C-alpha positions as CSV (number, residue, x, y, z in Angstrom):
1,M,-204.0,186.9,31.6
2,I,-201.7,188.1,28.7
3,A,-202.6,184.6,26.8
4,V,-206.4,185.3,27.7
5,I,-206.3,188.6,26.2
6,L,-204.4,187.4,23.0
7,Y,-206.9,184.6,22.7
8,H,-209.9,186.4,23.0
9,A,-208.4,189.3,20.8
10,E,-207.7,186.6,17.8
11,F,-204.9,187.5,16.0
12,T,-204.4,186.4,12.6
13,V,-201.4,185.8,10.5
14,A,-201.4,184.7,6.7
15,G,-205.2,183.4,8.1
16,H,-204.0,181.6,11.0
17,T,-205.2,182.4,14.3
18,L,-201.8,183.1,16.9
19,L,-202.1,181.3,20.2
20,S,-205.5,179.4,19.5
21,G,-204.9,177.7,23.0
22,G,-205.1,180.8,24.8
23,Y,-208.3,180.0,26.8
24,I,-205.9,177.8,29.1
25,G,-205.0,180.9,30.6
26,V,-208.1,180.6,32.6
27,D,-207.4,176.9,33.8
28,V,-204.1,178.5,35.2
29,F,-205.8,181.0,36.9
30,F,-207.9,178.7,38.7
31,V,-204.8,176.3,40.0
32,I,-203.2,179.7,40.9
33,S,-206.4,180.8,42.7
34,G,-206.8,177.5,44.4
35,F,-203.3,177.3,45.8
36,L,-203.4,180.8,47.3
37,I,-206.7,180.8,48.7
38,S,-205.9,177.5,50.3
39,Q,-202.9,178.6,51.9
40,I,-204.7,181.5,53.3
41,L,-207.4,179.1,54.5
42,L,-205.5,176.4,55.9
43,T,-202.9,178.7,57.4
44,E,-205.7,180.4,59.6
45,I,-207.4,177.0,60.6
46,E,-204.1,175.5,61.8
47,A,-203.2,178.4,63.8
48,T,-206.9,179.1,65.6
49,G,-208.7,176.0,64.7
50,R,-211.5,178.2,62.7
51,I,-211.9,180.1,59.7
52,D,-213.2,184.1,60.2
53,F,-215.8,183.9,57.5
54,L,-217.2,187.5,57.6
55,K,-213.4,188.7,57.6
56,F,-212.9,185.9,55.1
57,Y,-215.9,186.8,52.8
58,A,-215.1,190.6,53.2
59,R,-211.8,190.3,51.6
60,R,-213.2,189.0,48.9
61,A,-216.0,191.3,48.3
62,R,-213.0,193.9,48.8
63,R,-211.1,192.3,46.2
64,I,-213.9,191.6,43.4
65,L,-216.7,194.1,43.9
66,P,-215.5,197.3,43.5
67,A,-213.9,196.7,39.9
68,L,-216.6,194.7,38.8
69,F,-219.4,197.4,39.7
70,A,-217.0,199.9,38.1
71,V,-216.9,198.0,34.7
72,I,-221.0,197.4,35.0
73,F,-221.4,201.4,35.4
74,A,-218.6,202.2,32.5
75,T,-220.5,199.9,30.1
76,M,-224.1,200.5,30.9
77,P,-224.3,203.5,28.4
78,F,-222.5,201.7,25.5
79,A,-225.0,199.0,26.0
80,Y,-227.8,201.4,25.7
81,Y,-226.8,202.8,22.8
82,F,-225.5,199.9,21.1
83,L,-227.4,196.8,21.6
84,L,-230.4,195.5,20.2
85,P,-233.4,194.6,22.3
86,L,-232.7,190.9,22.9
87,E,-229.2,192.0,23.0
88,L,-229.7,194.5,26.0
89,T,-231.5,191.8,27.6
90,D,-229.1,189.6,27.6
91,Y,-226.7,191.7,28.7
92,A,-228.9,192.7,31.5
93,N,-229.1,189.0,32.4
94,S,-225.4,188.3,32.4
95,V,-225.0,191.5,34.8
96,G,-227.4,190.3,37.3
97,S,-226.3,186.5,37.3
98,S,-222.7,187.9,37.9
99,L,-223.9,189.7,40.9
100,L,-225.4,186.4,42.4
101,F,-222.3,184.5,41.4
102,G,-224.0,182.5,38.8
103,S,-223.1,183.6,35.3
104,N,-221.7,180.2,34.4
105,I,-225.2,179.1,34.9
106,Y,-226.7,181.5,32.9
107,F,-224.5,181.5,29.9
108,Y,-224.4,177.4,30.1
109,F,-228.5,177.8,29.8
110,T,-228.4,180.1,27.3
111,A,-226.1,177.8,25.1
112,A,-223.4,180.4,24.9
113,Q,-220.9,178.2,22.8
114,Y,-217.8,179.9,24.3
115,G,-215.2,180.8,21.6
116,E,-217.8,181.3,18.8
117,P,-218.4,184.1,16.8
118,N,-221.6,185.4,18.3
119,T,-220.1,185.0,22.1
120,L,-217.7,187.5,21.3
121,L,-220.3,190.2,21.3
122,K,-221.4,189.1,25.0
123,P,-219.7,192.1,27.2
124,F,-220.0,189.8,29.9
125,L,-219.3,186.4,29.0
126,H,-216.0,186.7,30.5
127,T,-217.6,186.8,34.3
128,W,-218.3,183.1,33.8
129,S,-214.9,182.0,35.8
130,L,-215.3,184.5,38.3
131,S,-218.4,182.9,39.2
132,V,-216.9,179.3,39.3
133,E,-214.1,180.8,41.4
134,E,-216.7,182.8,43.8
135,Q,-218.6,179.6,44.0
136,F,-215.6,177.8,45.3
137,Y,-214.9,180.6,47.5
138,I,-218.6,180.1,48.9
139,A,-218.3,176.1,49.3
140,F,-214.7,175.5,50.1
141,P,-214.3,177.1,53.4
142,L,-217.1,175.3,54.7
143,L,-215.9,172.2,53.3
144,L,-212.4,172.5,54.7
145,L,-213.8,173.6,58.2
146,L,-216.0,170.6,58.1
147,V,-213.1,168.1,56.9
148,R,-210.7,169.6,59.2
149,R,-212.8,169.6,62.1
150,Y,-214.2,166.2,62.0
151,L,-212.0,164.3,59.7
152,K,-208.7,165.5,60.5
153,S,-206.7,162.9,60.0
154,R,-208.1,162.2,56.7
155,F,-208.3,165.9,55.1
156,L,-205.7,164.6,52.1
157,P,-207.9,161.5,51.6
158,C,-210.9,163.5,51.1
159,V,-209.4,166.5,48.8
160,L,-207.9,163.9,46.8
161,L,-211.1,161.8,46.5
162,M,-213.4,165.1,45.8
163,A,-210.4,166.3,43.0
164,A,-210.8,162.6,41.6
165,L,-214.8,162.6,41.5
166,S,-214.7,166.0,39.8
167,F,-212.0,164.9,37.2
168,V,-214.0,161.6,36.3
169,F,-217.5,164.0,36.1
170,C,-215.6,166.5,33.8
171,F,-214.0,163.5,31.6
172,V,-217.8,161.8,31.3
173,T,-219.6,165.3,30.6
174,V,-217.6,166.7,28.1
175,R,-218.0,163.7,25.9
176,H,-222.2,164.3,26.0
177,D,-222.3,167.6,27.0
178,P,-219.0,170.1,26.5
179,Q,-221.0,173.3,27.2
180,Q,-221.8,171.7,31.1
181,A,-217.9,170.2,31.1
182,F,-217.3,173.8,30.2
183,Y,-219.3,176.0,32.5
184,S,-219.8,173.5,35.5
185,P,-217.9,174.1,39.1
186,L,-218.3,170.7,39.4
187,T,-216.2,169.8,36.5
188,R,-213.6,172.6,37.1
189,A,-213.1,172.0,40.7
190,W,-210.6,169.5,40.2
191,E,-208.1,172.5,38.6
192,L,-208.5,174.4,42.0
193,L,-208.2,171.6,44.3
194,A,-204.9,170.8,42.6
195,G,-203.9,174.2,43.7
196,T,-205.2,173.1,47.4
197,L,-203.3,170.0,47.2
198,L,-199.9,171.7,46.7
199,A,-200.9,174.5,49.3
200,Y,-201.6,171.4,51.9
201,Y,-198.1,169.9,51.0
202,E,-196.2,173.2,51.5
203,L,-198.1,173.6,54.8
204,R,-197.0,170.1,56.0
205,R,-193.5,169.7,54.5
206,G,-192.3,173.2,53.5
207,R,-192.1,175.0,50.4
208,P,-189.7,172.3,48.4
209,R,-186.8,172.9,47.3
210,P,-186.1,175.0,43.8
211,Q,-185.8,172.7,41.1
212,P,-184.9,174.6,37.8
213,L,-185.4,171.8,35.1
214,L,-188.9,170.9,37.1
215,A,-189.6,174.8,36.9
216,A,-188.7,175.3,33.1
217,A,-190.5,171.7,32.4
218,G,-194.1,173.2,34.1
219,L,-193.3,176.4,31.8
220,V,-193.2,174.4,28.6
221,L,-196.0,172.2,29.7
222,V,-198.1,175.5,29.9
223,V,-196.7,177.5,27.1
224,G,-197.2,174.5,24.7
225,S,-200.3,174.2,26.0
226,L,-201.3,177.9,25.0
227,I,-199.9,177.2,21.4
228,L,-200.5,173.6,20.6
229,F,-204.1,173.6,21.8
230,G,-207.2,174.9,19.7
231,K,-210.9,175.2,19.2
232,D,-211.2,171.4,18.2
233,T,-209.1,170.3,21.5
234,V,-211.5,168.6,23.9
235,H,-211.4,170.9,26.9
236,P,-212.1,170.9,29.8
237,G,-210.8,167.0,29.5
238,R,-208.1,164.6,30.0
239,V,-205.6,167.1,27.9
240,T,-206.1,169.6,30.6
241,V,-204.1,168.0,32.8
242,I,-201.3,168.9,31.2
243,P,-201.2,173.1,31.9
244,V,-202.4,171.9,35.4
245,I,-199.4,170.0,36.1
246,G,-197.4,172.9,34.1
247,T,-198.8,175.3,36.5
248,C,-198.3,173.3,40.0
249,L,-194.7,172.5,38.9
250,V,-193.9,176.2,38.2
251,L,-195.8,176.8,41.3
252,A,-193.7,174.7,43.6
253,F,-190.1,174.7,41.8
254,A,-189.9,178.2,40.8
255,S,-187.8,180.7,42.5
256,R,-185.6,183.7,42.2
257,E,-182.5,181.0,41.8
258,N,-183.7,179.9,38.7
259,A,-184.5,181.3,35.3
260,V,-188.3,180.8,35.4
261,G,-188.7,182.3,39.0
262,R,-186.7,185.4,37.7
263,L,-188.9,185.5,34.4
264,L,-192.0,185.6,36.5
265,A,-190.6,187.8,39.4
266,S,-189.4,190.5,36.6
267,R,-190.8,193.9,37.0
268,P,-193.2,193.6,33.7
269,A,-194.2,190.5,35.0
270,V,-195.0,191.5,38.6
271,L,-196.7,194.9,37.3
272,T,-199.1,192.5,34.9
273,G,-200.2,190.4,37.8
274,L,-200.9,193.4,39.8
275,V,-203.4,195.2,37.2
276,S,-204.5,191.4,36.2
277,Y,-207.9,191.5,37.5
278,S,-208.7,195.2,35.9
279,L,-207.3,193.8,32.8
280,Y,-209.3,190.6,32.7
281,L,-212.7,192.7,33.8
282,W,-212.1,195.4,30.9
283,H,-210.5,193.7,28.2
284,Y,-213.8,191.3,27.2
285,P,-216.3,194.5,27.2
286,V,-213.7,196.5,25.1
287,F,-213.6,193.6,22.8
288,A,-217.1,193.2,22.3
289,F,-217.9,196.7,21.8
290,W,-215.5,197.6,19.6
291,R,-216.4,194.5,17.4
292,L,-219.8,195.6,17.3
293,T,-219.2,199.2,16.1
294,S,-216.1,198.3,13.7
295,L,-216.8,196.7,10.2
296,D,-213.7,195.4,10.3
297,F,-212.1,194.1,13.2
298,G,-208.4,194.0,11.7
299,N,-205.4,193.6,13.7
300,G,-204.8,197.2,14.0
301,D,-208.2,197.7,15.7
302,K,-207.2,194.5,18.4
303,L,-203.8,196.5,19.1
304,L,-205.4,199.5,19.6
305,A,-208.2,197.8,21.8
306,I,-205.5,196.0,23.8
307,A,-204.1,199.7,24.3
308,V,-206.9,201.0,25.7
309,T,-207.7,198.0,27.9
310,V,-204.7,198.5,29.4
311,L,-205.1,202.0,30.0
312,V,-208.0,201.7,31.5
313,S,-207.2,199.2,33.5
314,V,-204.4,200.9,35.1
315,V,-206.8,203.6,36.0
316,S,-209.0,201.4,37.4
317,F,-206.3,199.6,39.5
318,V,-204.8,203.0,40.9
319,V,-208.4,204.8,41.3
320,I,-210.7,202.0,42.4
321,E,-209.3,198.9,43.0
322,K,-206.2,199.4,45.1
323,P,-207.6,202.2,47.3
324,L,-210.7,200.5,48.0
325,R,-209.0,196.8,49.0
326,H,-206.9,198.6,51.5
327,T,-209.1,201.5,52.9
328,R,-209.9,201.3,56.6
329,R,-213.5,203.3,56.3
330,S,-215.1,199.9,56.1
331,R,-218.9,201.4,57.0
332,A,-218.6,204.0,53.9
333,L,-217.4,201.5,51.8
334,W,-220.3,198.8,52.7
335,T,-222.5,201.5,52.3
336,T,-221.4,202.6,49.0
337,L,-221.1,198.9,47.6
338,S,-224.7,198.5,48.9
339,S,-225.7,201.3,46.9
340,F,-224.2,200.3,44.1
341,V,-226.0,196.8,44.3
342,I,-229.3,198.7,44.6
343,T,-228.7,201.0,41.5
344,I,-227.5,198.2,39.3
345,A,-229.9,195.5,40.2
346,A,-232.6,198.4,39.4
347,A,-231.2,198.7,36.1
348,V,-231.1,195.2,35.3
349,L,-234.4,195.0,36.5
350,S,-235.7,197.8,34.4
351,A,-234.1,196.5,30.8
352,I,-235.6,192.9,31.6
353,A,-239.0,194.0,32.6
354,M,-238.7,196.5,29.4
355,A,-237.5,193.8,26.9
356,G,-234.3,195.7,26.0
357,F,-236.3,198.9,25.8
358,P,-237.6,198.2,21.7
359,H,-238.7,201.7,21.1
360,R,-235.1,202.6,20.4
361,L,-235.5,200.6,17.2
362,D,-238.7,202.9,16.1
363,D,-236.7,205.1,13.9
364,V,-234.9,202.2,11.5
365,Y,-237.4,199.5,12.1
366,P,-241.1,200.7,12.4
367,P,-243.1,199.0,15.1
368,L,-245.9,198.3,12.3
369,A,-243.1,196.8,10.0
370,Q,-241.8,194.4,13.0
371,A,-245.6,193.5,14.2
372,N,-246.2,192.3,10.6
373,E,-243.1,190.5,10.1
374,A,-243.6,189.0,13.7
375,R,-247.2,187.9,12.3
376,L,-245.9,186.4,9.2
377,E,-242.9,184.7,11.0
378,S,-245.7,183.1,13.4
379,T,-247.4,181.2,10.6
380,F,-244.6,178.7,10.1
381,L,-246.1,176.2,12.1
382,S,-249.7,176.3,10.5
383,L,-248.6,175.8,7.1
384,N,-249.3,172.2,6.9
385,D,-252.7,172.2,8.3
386,N,-255.4,170.7,6.4
387,I,-253.1,168.8,3.7
388,Q,-255.8,167.3,1.3
389,A,-255.8,163.2,-0.1
390,E,-254.5,162.6,-3.0
391,K,-253.3,166.5,-4.1
392,P,-249.8,166.7,-5.5
393,I,-247.4,167.5,-3.0
394,I,-244.1,170.2,-3.2
395,F,-242.3,169.6,-0.2
396,I,-240.3,172.7,1.3
397,I,-237.6,171.5,3.6
398,G,-234.2,173.2,5.2
399,D,-232.5,174.6,8.4
400,S,-233.5,177.7,10.2
401,H,-234.0,179.2,6.3
402,A,-237.1,177.1,5.7
403,R,-239.2,179.2,7.9
404,N,-239.4,182.1,6.2
405,W,-238.8,180.6,2.8
406,S,-241.9,178.5,3.1
407,I,-244.0,181.3,4.1
408,A,-243.0,183.1,1.0
409,L,-242.9,180.6,-1.4
410,K,-246.2,179.3,-0.3
411,N,-247.8,182.4,-1.7
412,Y,-246.8,181.4,-5.3
413,V,-247.6,177.8,-5.1
414,D,-250.2,176.9,-7.8
415,T,-252.7,175.9,-5.4
416,D,-254.8,174.8,-7.9
417,R,-252.5,171.9,-8.6
418,Y,-250.3,171.5,-5.4
419,Q,-250.4,171.7,-2.0
420,V,-247.2,172.8,0.5
421,V,-245.5,170.5,3.0
422,A,-243.1,173.1,4.7
423,L,-240.5,171.2,7.1
424,S,-237.4,172.5,8.9
425,Y,-234.9,170.1,10.8
426,L,-233.9,173.1,12.5
427,N,-231.7,171.0,15.5
428,C,-232.5,168.2,14.9
429,M,-230.2,165.2,14.5
430,V,-231.1,163.5,10.8
431,E,-230.3,159.9,10.8
432,I,-231.6,157.6,7.9
433,K,-231.9,154.0,8.9
434,N,-233.7,150.9,7.7
435,D,-235.5,153.8,5.2
436,I,-236.9,155.3,8.0
437,V,-235.8,159.2,8.9
438,K,-234.9,159.4,12.6
439,A,-235.0,162.9,14.0
440,P,-234.7,163.5,17.4
441,S,-234.3,167.4,18.8
442,R,-231.1,168.2,20.1
443,A,-233.1,170.1,23.0
444,S,-236.7,169.9,23.7
445,I,-237.4,173.8,22.3
446,Y,-236.9,172.3,19.3
447,D,-239.1,169.3,19.1
448,K,-241.9,171.8,17.4
449,Y,-239.6,171.4,14.3
450,C,-238.4,167.8,15.1
451,I,-241.6,166.1,15.8
452,P,-243.4,167.1,13.0
453,F,-240.4,166.9,10.5
454,E,-240.1,163.2,11.6
455,K,-243.8,162.7,11.0
456,Y,-244.3,164.2,7.7
457,I,-240.9,163.0,6.0
458,N,-241.8,159.2,7.3
459,D,-245.3,159.5,5.6
460,K,-244.8,157.6,2.4
461,S,-248.2,158.5,1.2
462,L,-247.0,162.4,0.8
463,L,-243.8,161.3,-0.5
464,S,-245.2,158.9,-3.4
465,R,-247.0,162.0,-4.5
466,T,-244.4,164.7,-3.8
467,K,-243.9,166.5,-7.5
468,A,-241.0,169.0,-6.3
469,I,-238.7,169.2,-3.4
470,F,-237.3,172.9,-2.5
471,L,-234.1,172.8,-0.2
472,T,-233.9,176.1,1.3
473,S,-230.6,176.0,3.7
474,L,-228.3,178.7,4.8
475,R,-225.4,177.8,2.2
476,P,-226.2,175.0,0.9
477,F,-223.1,173.9,-0.7
478,E,-220.6,175.3,1.9
479,Y,-222.4,175.2,5.2
480,T,-220.8,172.2,7.6
481,V,-223.9,171.8,9.9
482,N,-226.5,169.0,8.5
483,P,-224.3,167.9,5.8
484,F,-227.0,165.2,5.3
485,R,-229.4,167.5,3.9
486,F,-228.4,166.4,0.0
487,E,-228.9,162.2,1.4
488,L,-232.0,163.2,2.5
489,I,-233.5,164.5,-0.3
490,S,-232.1,161.8,-2.5
491,W,-233.7,159.5,-0.2
492,M,-237.1,161.6,-0.5
493,K,-236.5,161.5,-4.5
494,S,-236.2,158.2,-4.5
495,H,-239.5,157.7,-2.7
496,S,-241.4,160.4,-4.8
497,D,-243.0,160.7,-8.1
498,N,-239.7,161.2,-10.0
499,A,-240.1,164.8,-8.0
500,R,-237.7,167.6,-9.6
501,V,-235.1,168.9,-6.8
502,F,-234.4,172.8,-6.9
503,V,-232.0,174.4,-4.5
504,F,-232.5,177.9,-3.4
505,G,-229.6,180.3,-3.5
506,N,-229.2,182.7,-0.5
507,Y,-229.5,186.6,-0.9
508,F,-226.6,189.1,0.6
509,Q,-225.5,188.1,3.7
510,L,-222.9,189.7,6.3
511,D,-220.5,188.3,8.5
512,E,-221.0,186.6,11.4
513,L,-220.0,189.3,14.2
514,H,-222.4,191.7,12.5
515,S,-226.3,191.6,12.4
516,C,-228.3,194.0,9.7
517,L,-230.5,195.5,12.4
518,G,-227.4,196.2,14.6
519,L,-225.5,198.0,11.5
520,M,-228.8,200.1,10.9
521,F,-229.3,200.9,14.8
522,Q,-226.0,201.7,15.5
523,R,-225.3,204.0,12.6
524,K,-228.9,205.3,12.5
525,S,-229.4,204.1,8.5
526,D,-231.7,202.2,6.4
527,A,-230.8,198.5,5.2
528,S,-228.7,199.8,2.5
529,I,-225.8,199.7,4.7
530,C,-226.6,196.2,5.1
531,L,-226.4,195.5,1.2
532,R,-223.3,197.5,0.9
533,E,-221.2,195.6,3.7
534,A,-222.4,192.4,2.6
535,S,-219.8,189.7,1.9
536,Y,-221.6,186.9,0.4
537,P,-222.1,185.6,-2.0
538,P,-219.6,186.3,-4.5
539,A,-220.9,186.5,-8.0
540,N,-220.5,183.7,-10.4
541,Q,-219.3,181.3,-7.7
542,P,-217.8,178.0,-9.2
543,L,-220.8,175.5,-7.2
544,E,-218.9,172.6,-8.6
545,Q,-216.0,173.3,-6.3
546,L,-217.8,173.5,-3.2
547,P,-217.4,170.9,-0.4
548,F,-220.6,169.7,-0.2
549,F,-221.8,170.0,-3.9
550,P,-224.1,166.7,-4.9
551,S,-222.7,165.5,-8.0
552,G,-224.8,162.1,-8.0
553,L,-228.2,164.1,-7.5
554,P,-229.9,166.1,-10.3
555,F,-231.3,169.2,-9.1
556,T,-231.7,172.4,-10.6
557,Y,-230.3,175.8,-8.6
558,V,-232.3,179.2,-8.2
559,D,-229.6,181.6,-8.3
560,I,-232.0,184.5,-6.7
561,V,-229.2,187.2,-6.7
562,K,-228.5,186.8,-10.4
563,L,-231.9,186.4,-11.3
564,H,-233.1,189.5,-9.4
565,C,-229.9,192.1,-9.9
566,D,-227.2,190.1,-11.5
567,Y,-225.3,191.0,-8.4
568,D,-225.4,194.4,-9.1
569,K,-225.8,196.0,-5.7
570,E,-227.2,199.4,-7.2
571,K,-230.2,197.4,-8.4
572,C,-230.7,195.3,-5.2
573,L,-234.0,195.4,-3.2
574,T,-233.0,196.2,0.5
575,S,-236.5,196.4,2.3
576,S,-239.8,195.8,1.6
577,K,-243.1,197.6,3.5
578,G,-240.1,199.1,5.9
579,V,-238.8,195.2,7.0
580,P,-234.9,195.4,6.0
581,F,-234.1,192.4,3.8
582,I,-232.2,190.7,7.0
583,I,-232.6,191.4,10.4
584,D,-229.7,189.2,11.8
585,W,-226.9,188.1,9.4
586,N,-228.0,185.9,7.3
587,H,-231.8,184.7,7.7
588,M,-234.0,186.9,5.0
589,T,-237.5,188.3,6.5
590,A,-240.6,186.6,5.1
591,E,-242.1,190.2,4.2
592,F,-239.2,190.9,1.6
593,L,-238.8,187.0,0.7
594,T,-242.4,187.5,-0.5
595,T,-241.6,190.7,-2.3
596,L,-238.4,189.3,-3.7
597,I,-240.0,186.2,-5.0
598,G,-243.0,187.9,-6.8
599,D,-240.3,190.2,-8.5
600,I,-238.1,187.5,-9.8
601,L,-241.5,185.6,-11.2
602,E,-242.9,188.7,-12.6
603,K,-239.9,189.8,-14.1
604,R,-238.0,186.6,-15.4
605,T,-241.0,184.4,-16.1
606,A,-238.9,183.2,-19.6
607,D,-236.0,182.1,-17.2
608,L,-237.7,180.2,-14.6
609,K,-239.9,178.5,-17.5
610,S,-236.8,177.0,-19.1
611,D,-235.7,175.9,-15.7
612,G,-239.2,174.1,-14.8
613,L,-239.8,176.2,-11.7
614,L,-242.8,177.6,-13.4
615,D,-244.4,174.5,-13.1
616,F,-244.7,174.9,-9.7
617,L,-244.8,178.4,-9.2
618,V,-246.9,181.3,-10.5
619,P,-246.3,184.9,-11.1
620,P,-248.2,187.5,-9.4
621,H,-251.5,188.6,-10.9
622,A,-251.4,192.0,-12.3
623,G,-254.2,194.8,-10.7
624,Q,-253.1,193.1,-7.2
625,S,-252.4,195.2,-4.5
626,E,-248.7,196.2,-4.9
627,R,-245.6,195.9,-2.9
628,T,-242.6,198.2,-2.4
629,A,-239.3,197.7,-2.0
630,S,-236.4,200.2,-1.6
631,S,-232.8,200.7,-1.4
632,Q,-233.2,204.4,0.0
633,P,-236.0,205.1,2.5
634,S,-237.1,208.3,0.4
635,A,-237.4,206.6,-3.2
636,A,-239.4,203.5,-3.2
637,A,-239.9,201.1,-6.0
638,T,-243.1,199.9,-6.6
639,L,-243.6,196.3,-7.5
640,S,-246.4,194.3,-8.9
641,A,-245.5,191.7,-6.6
642,S,-248.6,190.7,-4.2
643,P,-248.9,186.9,-3.8
644,S,-251.8,185.1,-5.2
645,N,-253.9,182.8,-3.2
């Protein structure tokens, strides 16, 4: 438990994260859980020949549900007050799935990549492991009863076979679908069954004689895994055997007669174990909401968050978990728990049905502005309609940034001379082989980008009349995803009519833990707060020193921040027609981009002309309807920035 909390806190010292393998604590927990539950069930079935399922599941419910319900009810007001509509809907779905013992399945299908910055903000992500355990509780007693009743003499081979199949499935799955390997009960079953095998051995042969060296070796294997494993470790997989074996050695050979046993039986360790379930339930929501509301979740904040977690967990254990677990007023307990389930279900369904209550954003992001931005963004997939034969081409390509950049740039393209082909390789696995670009999608939801990307990028008739290629990418010389981008551009240029290449820089961005709309909503502020807290890009960044700088490719870099406001945040625009410059942490909005590009074209004509960009784009015409962009909600700066058609 301590390892898991420290891992999720992400303490950093001299740029290094402490206990990078702390997630192994969950694997240790699985082994212990399999050992304890199997002991209970095997002892009962040996004594009576049956399993009292009602009694077993009632004990599990008493153990799990009261504290879980307390955490859900306690986090609901924070979720409503701090989470954006999509985040609140995700929260509601995660709560509902945890009540149905299926949050691991939910997080798998929503592509929640455990350990990534965005998942640190999901208050109930940690319930995935509880769901795996609960699924084990549901399935294992039934399998155990069937095996012991009909295959009594083959119990051990059956458990060994199930564990082996689970491990092989884990080993195979982690190669092609790491997320499934992480969340699936089928890939985790072998860890729980390792505890089962140890429990069966002790039941048949008695507890092994204490072995100080083996107990110490087990502790070294576990602690070594916590320290040496990291985010790049393939897990769960072959190396996960190390902490699993280590846990089994400690369970089997530690006792008060040796140092490991005395350490784990010490009062601090025992007290931590008593409140471990409450600690596990409370720590992740506390960390998530703290990160959401803190602009700098530093080591001091992390220590304070842990202190709050410990305090709340102790209170939860003393007031809720312990009394309700041992109460004899069963009817009252089940009536109360049932009413809690109904209340939580009603709240969850309401949040989902109302799409996260979007009206909460009206004060900081007016509905009309939201609707206009959504309308603009929806036009991306239709930008390539009606491509004219023989007309020179401007390709706009990029990752997820390509959508809004394409929408905005197309407004200023000299359409008398050129036409635009706008493509995104978002989640496409791009590879160039035999002079053909292959771009299968990573998931079917990205087919709408990858299929047209592959179609148009391989159209030699388009490439042969391409005059310009615009790259619009997240941090184009730094972003480690899609490293093929400059190889792709070089290939396109080699098939073009000596096309000019323009790489567009990014506007101001936040860190990955904060969204602009989230900051605006939580602090009831306009988008100027996002500009103040922006940490990227640094002024006058030496591009040549960045890891993906294409030294062999001639291109023109368009530094839009320098062109627009020369990195002086007091002069930089933050919104357009009520639409903030970004909504998440890095993607510029289409409405704001249209205004920004128009402003740059109008005010920096001479610079753009010398760079050759005005050979392809035209400034907005004077006298057309004006666009506004403001840094303060009451002080709008008027720009003649309407796009020409």
